[in-house]
Structures are given as structure tokens and as C-alpha cells.
LODRENKOL-918034 format. One record per residue (C-alpha): residue in three letters; x, z negated, y; residue number from 0. Coordinates in Angstrom, 3 decimals, padded with zeros to 6 digits, m for minus. Example, Ala and Ser with C-alpha at 12.3 -4.5 7.8 and 13.67 -1.06 7.14 Angstrom:
BEGIN
<rec res="ALA" x="012.300" z="m007.800" y="m004.500" n="0"/>
<rec res="SER" x="013.670" z="m007.140" y="m001.060" n="1"/>
//
This chain:
BEGIN
<rec res="UNK" x="m004.620" z="009.379" y="m019.375" n="0"/>
<rec res="UNK" x="m004.625" z="007.031" y="m022.355" n="1"/>
<rec res="UNK" x="m008.221" z="005.925" y="m021.908" n="2"/>
<rec res="UNK" x="m009.854" z="009.375" y="m021.760" n="3"/>
<rec res="UNK" x="m011.400" z="009.046" y="m025.216" n="4"/>
<rec res="UNK" x="m014.335" z="006.979" y="m023.911" n="5"/>
<rec res="UNK" x="m016.364" z="010.086" y="m023.086" n="6"/>
<rec res="UNK" x="m016.352" z="009.542" y="m019.352" n="7"/>
<rec res="UNK" x="m015.229" z="012.651" y="m017.439" n="8"/>
<rec res="UNK" x="m011.731" z="012.635" y="m016.005" n="9"/>
<rec res="UNK" x="m011.325" z="012.457" y="m012.254" n="10"/>
<rec res="UNK" x="m008.400" z="013.735" y="m010.245" n="11"/>
<rec res="UNK" x="m006.632" z="011.479" y="m007.809" n="12"/>
<rec res="UNK" x="m003.737" z="012.231" y="m005.499" n="13"/>
<rec res="UNK" x="m001.045" z="009.576" y="m005.330" n="14"/>
<rec res="UNK" x="002.310" z="009.332" y="m003.643" n="15"/>
<rec res="UNK" x="005.284" z="008.149" y="m005.644" n="16"/>
<rec res="UNK" x="008.719" z="008.043" y="m004.081" n="17"/>
<rec res="UNK" x="007.642" z="010.334" y="m001.226" n="18"/>
<rec res="UNK" x="006.170" z="012.965" y="m003.552" n="19"/>
<rec res="UNK" x="002.479" z="013.764" y="m003.999" n="20"/>
<rec res="UNK" x="001.094" z="013.985" y="m007.516" n="21"/>
<rec res="UNK" x="m002.363" z="015.101" y="m008.627" n="22"/>
<rec res="UNK" x="m003.216" z="013.059" y="m011.700" n="23"/>
<rec res="UNK" x="m006.304" z="012.925" y="m013.856" n="24"/>
<rec res="UNK" x="m007.965" z="010.000" y="m015.536" n="25"/>
<rec res="UNK" x="m011.182" z="008.087" y="m015.822" n="26"/>
<rec res="UNK" x="m010.273" z="005.264" y="m013.486" n="27"/>
<rec res="UNK" x="m008.820" z="006.486" y="m010.165" n="28"/>
<rec res="UNK" x="m008.197" z="002.946" y="m008.938" n="29"/>
<rec res="UNK" x="m006.184" z="002.145" y="m012.044" n="30"/>
<rec res="UNK" x="m004.138" z="005.308" y="m011.522" n="31"/>
<rec res="UNK" x="m003.496" z="004.291" y="m007.909" n="32"/>
<rec res="UNK" x="m002.368" z="000.836" y="m009.043" n="33"/>
<rec res="UNK" x="m000.012" z="002.322" y="m011.631" n="34"/>
<rec res="UNK" x="001.374" z="004.782" y="m009.094" n="35"/>
<rec res="UNK" x="001.961" z="001.968" y="m006.608" n="36"/>
<rec res="UNK" x="003.776" z="m000.015" y="m009.272" n="37"/>
<rec res="UNK" x="005.971" z="002.953" y="m010.219" n="38"/>
<rec res="UNK" x="006.669" z="003.687" y="m006.542" n="39"/>
<rec res="UNK" x="007.655" z="000.077" y="m005.890" n="40"/>
<rec res="UNK" x="009.916" z="m000.006" y="m008.950" n="41"/>
<rec res="UNK" x="011.587" z="003.285" y="m007.981" n="42"/>
<rec res="UNK" x="012.211" z="002.025" y="m004.458" n="43"/>
<rec res="UNK" x="013.674" z="m001.223" y="m005.793" n="44"/>
<rec res="UNK" x="015.971" z="000.698" y="m008.142" n="45"/>
<rec res="UNK" x="017.031" z="003.083" y="m005.371" n="46"/>
<rec res="UNK" x="017.763" z="000.176" y="m003.031" n="47"/>
<rec res="UNK" x="020.114" z="m001.366" y="m005.600" n="48"/>
<rec res="UNK" x="021.762" z="001.851" y="m006.782" n="49"/>
<rec res="UNK" x="024.017" z="004.482" y="m005.380" n="50"/>
<rec res="UNK" x="022.086" z="007.586" y="m006.402" n="51"/>
<rec res="UNK" x="019.738" z="009.726" y="m004.380" n="52"/>
<rec res="UNK" x="018.713" z="011.760" y="m007.428" n="53"/>
<rec res="UNK" x="015.003" z="011.037" y="m007.849" n="54"/>
<rec res="UNK" x="015.020" z="011.905" y="m011.547" n="55"/>
<rec res="UNK" x="017.750" z="009.325" y="m012.218" n="56"/>
<rec res="UNK" x="015.862" z="006.780" y="m010.114" n="57"/>
<rec res="UNK" x="012.705" z="007.538" y="m012.128" n="58"/>
<rec res="UNK" x="014.500" z="007.048" y="m015.445" n="59"/>
<rec res="UNK" x="016.035" z="003.761" y="m014.316" n="60"/>
<rec res="UNK" x="012.645" z="002.600" y="m013.027" n="61"/>
<rec res="UNK" x="011.099" z="003.567" y="m016.371" n="62"/>
<rec res="UNK" x="013.703" z="001.502" y="m018.193" n="63"/>
<rec res="UNK" x="012.924" z="m001.477" y="m015.974" n="64"/>
<rec res="UNK" x="009.185" z="m001.072" y="m016.564" n="65"/>
<rec res="UNK" x="009.748" z="m000.667" y="m020.308" n="66"/>
<rec res="UNK" x="011.704" z="m003.908" y="m020.313" n="67"/>
<rec res="UNK" x="008.867" z="m005.674" y="m018.491" n="68"/>
<rec res="UNK" x="006.365" z="m004.240" y="m020.976" n="69"/>
<rec res="UNK" x="008.391" z="m005.300" y="m023.980" n="70"/>
<rec res="UNK" x="008.541" z="m008.832" y="m022.629" n="71"/>
<rec res="UNK" x="004.795" z="m008.831" y="m021.895" n="72"/>
<rec res="UNK" x="004.067" z="m007.260" y="m025.285" n="73"/>
<rec res="UNK" x="005.802" z="m010.129" y="m027.041" n="74"/>
<rec res="UNK" x="003.045" z="m012.436" y="m025.770" n="75"/>
<rec res="UNK" x="000.134" z="m010.046" y="m026.540" n="76"/>
<rec res="UNK" x="001.143" z="m006.857" y="m028.373" n="77"/>
<rec res="UNK" x="m002.199" z="m005.107" y="m027.750" n="78"/>
<rec res="UNK" x="m001.895" z="m005.579" y="m023.999" n="79"/>
<rec res="UNK" x="001.695" z="m004.393" y="m024.050" n="80"/>
<rec res="UNK" x="000.794" z="m001.254" y="m026.018" n="81"/>
<rec res="UNK" x="m002.083" z="m000.362" y="m023.687" n="82"/>
<rec res="UNK" x="000.053" z="m000.846" y="m020.580" n="83"/>
<rec res="UNK" x="002.905" z="001.110" y="m022.146" n="84"/>
<rec res="UNK" x="000.593" z="004.003" y="m022.992" n="85"/>
<rec res="UNK" x="m000.757" z="004.145" y="m019.440" n="86"/>
<rec res="UNK" x="002.687" z="004.061" y="m017.889" n="87"/>
<rec res="UNK" x="004.061" z="006.556" y="m020.405" n="88"/>
<rec res="UNK" x="001.341" z="009.081" y="m019.524" n="89"/>
<rec res="UNK" x="001.921" z="008.586" y="m015.831" n="90"/>
<rec res="UNK" x="005.687" z="008.923" y="m016.216" n="91"/>
<rec res="UNK" x="005.253" z="012.082" y="m018.314" n="92"/>
<rec res="UNK" x="003.166" z="013.641" y="m015.551" n="93"/>
<rec res="UNK" x="005.624" z="012.601" y="m012.845" n="94"/>
<rec res="UNK" x="008.615" z="013.951" y="m014.747" n="95"/>
<rec res="UNK" x="006.813" z="017.216" y="m015.518" n="96"/>
<rec res="UNK" x="006.015" z="017.661" y="m011.821" n="97"/>
<rec res="UNK" x="009.662" z="016.878" y="m011.019" n="98"/>
<rec res="UNK" x="010.855" z="019.516" y="m013.463" n="99"/>
<rec res="UNK" x="008.451" z="022.105" y="m012.029" n="100"/>
<rec res="UNK" x="009.531" z="021.422" y="m008.442" n="101"/>
<rec res="UNK" x="013.227" z="021.590" y="m009.394" n="102"/>
<rec res="UNK" x="012.802" z="025.093" y="m010.855" n="103"/>
//
């Protein structure tokens, strides 16, 4: 993920997001689990408010919500906002890639 440049070897961790298992790599498995839990919670909140069962649409709407939260947090401390955005962006990229592969 975004913090892999520290020289520490990447570890794989399996997480569940919106009832799908994902095998993600990174240097801090606990951080990955926390991010996955946050994404899962946001997707479930979006799905509960919306009328779509399409998981890709739910993921995009959840990403927009998270991006909005990050932009608001980044206004207070831009460095923190950029780091959090990079972590979530990498995680979302992996989730969407897995979604595309499973849809094929």
C-alpha cells in the first residue's frame, strides 16, 4: 500500500468488505483491517440509504463519501489528509480491481 517504501516486507491479509473476501498486501495488517472495516461500514451505510444492490455503485458512492470526509479532514491538516487519502485510494483500487475480475 502507500507505506511500502519503508523497506519492511509486505504482508498479506484477508479482509471482508461488503460480503466479499479480499487478499491485500501491506506492511501493517492491522491498519489494512481498520481501513477495510471503515470501507465496509461506509458501503453498508450507503446501501442502507440507497436503492441499488449493485456493489460497484455502492463502492463508488462510499468512495465519494470517504473522499468528502478526507477533504474536510485535510483542510485541518493537509499532510494527514493526503496520507489517509493515499491509503484509502490504494485499498479502493484493489477492491475495484477484484470486483472487475469477479464480474468477468
